C-alpha positions in Angstrom: 107.6 106.2 90.1 106.4 102.7 91.0 107.1 101.6 94.6 109.8 98.8 94.6 107.6 96.5 96.7 104.6 97.1 94.5 106.6 96.4 91.4 107.9 93.1 92.8 104.3 92.1 93.8 103.0 92.9 90.3 105.8 90.9 88.7 105.0 87.9 90.8 101.3 88.2 90.0 102.1 88.1 86.3 103.5 84.6 86.8 100.4 82.3 86.7 100.9 79.8 89.4 97.3 78.6 89.7 96.9 75.5 91.9 93.8 73.4 90.9 94.5 70.8 93.5 94.6 67.9 91.0 98.1 68.4 89.5 96.8 70.0 86.3 97.9 73.6 87.0 101.1 75.3 85.6 103.0 74.7 88.8 105.2 77.2 90.8 108.4 76.8 88.9 108.3 80.2 87.2 107.8 81.9 90.5 110.6 79.9 92.1 112.9 80.9 89.2 112.0 84.5 89.7 112.6 84.3 93.5 115.9 82.6 93.0 117.1 85.2 90.4 116.0 88.0 92.6 117.9 86.7 95.6 121.0 86.0 93.5 120.8 89.5 92.2 120.8 90.8 95.8 124.0 88.8 96.4 122.6 85.9 98.2 123.0 82.1 97.5 119.5 80.5 97.4 118.8 76.8 96.8 116.1 76.0 94.3 114.8 72.4 94.1 111.9 70.3 93.0 109.6 68.3 95.3 107.3 65.8 93.6 107.7 67.0 90.0 109.7 69.5 88.0 106.9 72.0 88.2 106.6 72.0 92.0 109.7 73.9 93.3 111.0 75.3 96.5 113.5 78.1 97.1 115.4 78.2 100.4 117.9 80.8 101.5 119.5 81.2 104.9 120.7 84.7 105.8 123.4 84.6 108.5 122.7 86.5 111.7 124.9 88.3 114.1 124.6 85.6 116.7 125.3 82.2 115.1 124.5 80.4 118.4 120.9 81.7 118.5 118.0 79.5 117.2 117.0 80.5 113.7 113.7 82.0 112.5 112.0 80.7 109.4 110.0 83.1 107.2 107.7 80.9 105.1 105.7 82.0 102.1 103.9 80.2 99.3 104.1 81.0 95.6 100.9 79.2 94.4 97.5 80.9 94.1 94.0 79.6 93.7 92.6 79.8 90.1 90.7 82.8 88.8 87.8 82.9 86.3 88.6 85.7 83.9 85.0 86.7 83.2 84.4 87.3 86.8 87.1 90.0 87.1 87.0 93.7 86.2 90.7 93.6 85.6 92.9 90.8 84.2 93.7 88.4 87.0 97.3 87.8 86.0 98.6 91.1 84.7 99.6 92.7 88.0 97.7 95.9 87.2 98.7 98.9 89.3 95.9 101.4 89.5 94.0 103.5 92.0 96.8 103.1 94.6 96.4 99.3 94.4 98.2 96.3 93.0 95.5 94.1 91.4 95.5 90.4 90.6 95.3 86.8 91.8 97.7 86.5 94.8 97.7 90.2 95.7 96.7 89.3 99.3 97.3 85.5 99.2 100.2 85.7 99.3 102.4 87.4 96.7 102.1 90.6 98.7 104.1 88.9 101.5 106.5 87.3 99.0 107.2 90.8 97.7 107.7 92.4 101.1 110.2 89.6 102.1 112.2 90.0 98.9 112.2 93.8 99.2 113.4 93.7 102.8 116.3 91.3 102.1 117.4 93.3 99.1 117.6 96.4 101.2 119.6 94.5 103.8 122.1 93.4 101.2 122.4 97.0 99.8 122.9 98.4 103.3 125.0 95.5 104.6 122.5 94.8 107.4 122.6 91.5 109.4 119.7 90.4 111.5 120.1 89.4 115.1 119.9 85.7 114.3 119.8 83.5 111.2 116.7 84.0 109.1 115.7 81.2 106.8 113.6 82.2 103.8 111.4 79.4 102.5 109.2 79.9 99.4 106.9 76.9 99.0 104.6 75.4 96.4 101.1 73.8 96.9 99.9 75.6 100.1 96.5 76.1 98.4 96.0 72.3 98.2 97.3 71.3 101.6 101.0 71.4 101.1 101.7 67.7 100.3 103.8 68.8 97.4 105.3 71.7 99.4 105.7 72.3 103.1 104.8 68.7 104.2 107.2 67.3 101.6 110.0 69.5 102.9 109.4 68.5 106.5 109.4 64.8 105.5 112.3 64.9 103.0 114.4 68.0 103.7 114.2 68.6 107.5 117.9 69.6 107.3 116.8 73.0 105.9 115.0 73.6 109.2 117.7 72.4 111.5 118.1 74.8 114.4 114.9 76.7 113.7 112.7 77.4 116.7 110.1 79.9 115.5 108.5 81.1 112.3 106.2 83.6 110.7 104.0 83.3 107.7 100.7 84.6 106.2 97.3 85.8 107.4 98.3 87.8 110.4 99.6 91.3 111.3 96.9 93.1 109.3 94.8 95.9 110.8 91.1 96.0 111.7 89.7 99.4 112.6 86.8 99.5 115.1 83.9 101.9 115.1 85.8 104.1 117.7 88.8 104.2 115.2 91.1 102.1 117.4 93.2 99.8 115.3 93.7 96.2 116.2 96.5 94.2 114.5 95.6 90.6 114.2 98.5 88.3 115.1 97.7 84.7 114.3 98.6 82.3 117.1 96.2 79.5 116.3 94.6 77.7 113.3 91.6 75.4 113.1 92.3 71.9 111.9 91.3 70.8 108.4 89.4 67.8 107.1 88.2 67.6 103.5 85.9 64.6 103.7 84.5 62.6 100.8 81.1 61.2 101.7 79.8 58.1 99.9 76.2 56.9 100.0 75.3 53.5 98.6 71.9 52.2 97.4 70.3 49.9 94.9 70.9 50.8 91.3 67.9 50.5 88.9 65.6 52.0 86.4 64.5 55.6 87.1 60.9 54.8 86.5 60.6 52.3 89.3 59.8 52.9 93.0 63.2 53.3 94.7 63.2 53.1 98.5 66.9 52.5 98.6 68.2 55.5 96.7 71.8 56.6 97.2 71.1 60.1 95.9 68.3 60.6 98.4 70.3 59.2 101.2 73.2 61.5 100.4 71.0 64.5 99.9 69.5 64.1 103.4 73.0 63.9 104.9 74.4 66.9 103.0 71.3 69.0 103.9 71.6 68.1 107.6 75.3 68.9 107.6 74.8 72.2 105.7 72.1 73.3 108.0 73.8 72.2 111.2 75.2 74.9 113.5 77.8 73.5 115.9 77.8 75.0 119.4 80.1 77.8 120.5 83.2 76.5 122.2 85.7 79.1 123.3 89.4 78.1 122.9 92.0 80.1 124.8 93.1 82.2 121.9 89.5 83.1 120.9 88.6 84.0 124.4 91.6 86.3 124.8 90.9 87.9 121.4 87.2 88.7 122.3 88.3 90.2 125.6 90.8 92.4 123.8 88.1 93.5 121.3 85.7 94.4 124.0 88.4 96.3 125.9 89.4 98.3 122.8 85.7 99.0 121.9 84.9 100.0 125.5 82.1 97.5 125.9 81.5 94.7 128.4 82.6 91.2 127.5 80.1 88.5 128.2 81.5 84.9 128.2 77.8 83.8 128.1 77.2 85.6 124.8 80.6 85.8 123.1 79.1 86.4 119.7 77.6 89.7 120.8 80.9 91.5 120.3 81.5 90.4 116.8 79.6 93.3 115.2 82.5 95.5 116.3 84.7 93.9 113.7 82.6 94.8 110.7 83.2 92.4 107.7 86.0 90.6 109.6 83.3 89.1 111.8 82.7 86.4 109.1 86.2 85.1 109.6 86.3 85.5 113.4 82.8 84.1 113.8 84.0 80.8 112.3 86.6 80.4 115.0 84.0 80.2 117.8 82.7 76.8 116.6 83.5 73.8 114.4 82.3 74.3 110.8 81.4 71.8 108.0 80.3 73.1 104.6 79.3 71.0 101.6 81.3 71.9 98.5 80.9 69.2 95.9 78.1 66.8 94.8 78.6 63.9 92.4 76.1 61.3 91.4 74.6 59.5 88.4 75.5 59.2 84.8 72.1 59.0 83.0 68.7 60.6 83.5 66.8 57.4 83.7 69.3 55.3 85.8 69.3 55.4 89.6 72.9 55.2 90.6 74.2 52.7 93.1 76.5 55.3 94.6 76.5 59.1 95.3 79.3 61.2 96.6 79.8 64.6 98.2 82.8 66.6 99.6 82.6 68.4 102.9 85.1 71.1 103.9 85.3 70.6 107.7 87.3 72.8 110.1 87.7 71.8 113.8 88.7 73.9 116.7 92.3 73.6 118.2 92.4 70.7 120.7 88.9 69.5 119.8 89.3 67.2 116.9 87.7 64.2 118.5 84.8 66.3 119.7 84.2 67.5 116.1 84.1 64.0 114.6 81.8 62.7 117.4 79.3 65.5 116.5 79.9 65.1 112.7 79.3 61.3 112.8 75.9 61.9 114.4 74.7 63.8 111.3 75.1 60.9 108.9 72.3 58.9 107.5 72.6 55.1 107.8 74.5 53.9 104.7 76.7 57.0 104.4 80.4 56.6 105.0 83.3 59.0 104.6 87.1 59.2 104.2 89.4 62.1 104.6 90.9 63.2 101.2 93.1 65.8 103.1 93.4 66.0 106.8 95.7 68.3 108.8 96.2 69.3 112.4 95.1 72.4 114.3 97.8 74.5 115.9 97.8 76.9 118.9 100.7 78.8 120.6 100.8 81.4 123.3 100.7 85.1 123.0 103.6 86.1 125.2 106.4 88.6 125.4 109.1 86.8 123.3 108.6 87.0 119.5 105.2 88.8 120.0 107.0 91.5 121.9 109.2 92.1 118.9 106.2 92.2 116.6 104.5 94.7 118.9 107.5 97.0 118.9 107.8 96.9 115.1 104.1 97.7 114.6 104.0 100.5 117.2 107.2 102.1 115.7 105.2 102.6 112.5 101.8 103.0 114.0 101.8 104.4 117.5 98.1 103.5 117.9 98.6 99.8 117.0 96.9 97.3 119.4 98.3 93.8 118.7 95.9 91.0 119.6 96.0 87.2 119.1 93.5 85.5 116.9 92.6 82.1 115.5 92.6 81.6 111.7 89.5 79.8 110.4 91.6 78.4 107.5 95.1 76.9 107.5 98.6 77.6 106.3 102.0 75.9 105.9 102.5 76.5 109.6 100.7 73.2 110.2 103.6 71.3 108.5 106.4 73.3 110.1 104.8 72.8 113.6 105.4 69.0 113.2 109.1 69.9 113.8 108.3 71.7 117.0 108.5 75.2 115.4 106.3 77.8 117.0 104.5 79.5 114.2 102.7 82.9 113.9 100.8 84.6 111.2 102.6 87.9 110.7 102.4 89.5 107.2 101.9 93.1 108.4 99.6 95.5 106.6 97.9 98.7 107.7 94.6 98.6 105.8 92.0 101.3 104.9 89.0 100.9 107.3 86.6 100.6 104.4 88.4 97.7 102.7 86.7 94.3 103.2 90.1 92.5 103.5 88.8 89.0 104.4 86.6 88.9 101.2 89.7 89.4 99.1 91.2 86.0 100.1 90.4 83.8 97.0 87.9 86.6 96.0 87.2 88.4 92.8 89.2 91.5 92.0 91.8 90.6 94.7 94.0 93.7 95.4 96.3 95.2 98.0 96.9 98.9 98.7 100.4 100.1 97.8 100.6 102.1 101.0 99.8 98.9 102.9 102.7 97.1 101.2 105.1 99.9 102.0 103.9 99.9 105.6 104.3 96.2 105.8 107.8 96.3 104.4 108.9 98.8 107.0 107.4 96.7 109.8 108.8 93.5 108.5 112.3 95.1 108.2 112.2 96.3 111.9 110.8 92.9 113.1 113.3 90.6 111.2 116.3 92.7 112.3 115.5 92.2 115.9 113.5 89.0 116.1 
């Protein structure tokens, strides 16, 4: 018999909601319609509406709590996914295959798994007539994978009434387990995110015939800059969340923590070190090059795109360092830019997360961490909402979880989904 949460996850994956970032994708309307129908079937009264077009749709649903005077909690999730190239996959990316104890497909970990866990929990509540301690606002959003201008940011700008009275929130990329070499299990609660800047570089030069000497070549100028950026390694700068995380890792691993060499402890994290390592410094990676239109014509302009991520509280520092890498004659503008966020790891909501995790895994060690990427929490934090990444999953120690985000053969273990549903149920009841 298929697990209820695995079935919902698979059904969501079968709805292709690929977000190409340029408005050409199918949109999230099919997933929004599914979520609306699911919640209505559970006896709730969701609101579904469009943002910037009929294909970009939001579903909002407020579940009344026992204490109507308490500030509400928002549970935000996105329904779009990054595209998948079919020939790269060993299974169809949009069939929601259930095999080998896993649900396979695009969105299995980012983030239709969390969508499914949320829906399963609230369906159980309705069947059992359970009310959470305080109001819980469910918010299923489009366009997270392209910066949220058609989703979370649009809602904050145009429908802030939905979030009236909300003080805290949870979303994706947190609450999952990482097992150390000594078999201790850390659960990564996201309390901070790096800032985001997708920068379009533009180099100018003198256009001309490709057979002539060209000392003022836009392509050469841009190539030098892109190479310098791609090879540059920003210095380590420890933010409060990262420092606390590394101290917790060393304590759990029974090794000494050295502030002078913080990267020394990363090997304890296995493959997860790639994600965590990126939170010790700014990063800037070239992702797109565009120049020229004919083999024998030197173009007057050349362009590139850089995916830059800056540490919380250090945006100005990043741009000062970045500007120093540019060749004369190279300028840039931000195509997408968003803030960094950081909140504390204290006893309030974190205490409820900890209790929920340890009720299902007595060996759970919750720790704060910084996400190298970004989520819709950036938009919600503009309203003063304290946001955490908490989509709980107990993962097999041999699963390279971080590689599955936007990766080939994306998949999530069914047992992890069932664990996460139980933890989320406990957490949301008491949050």
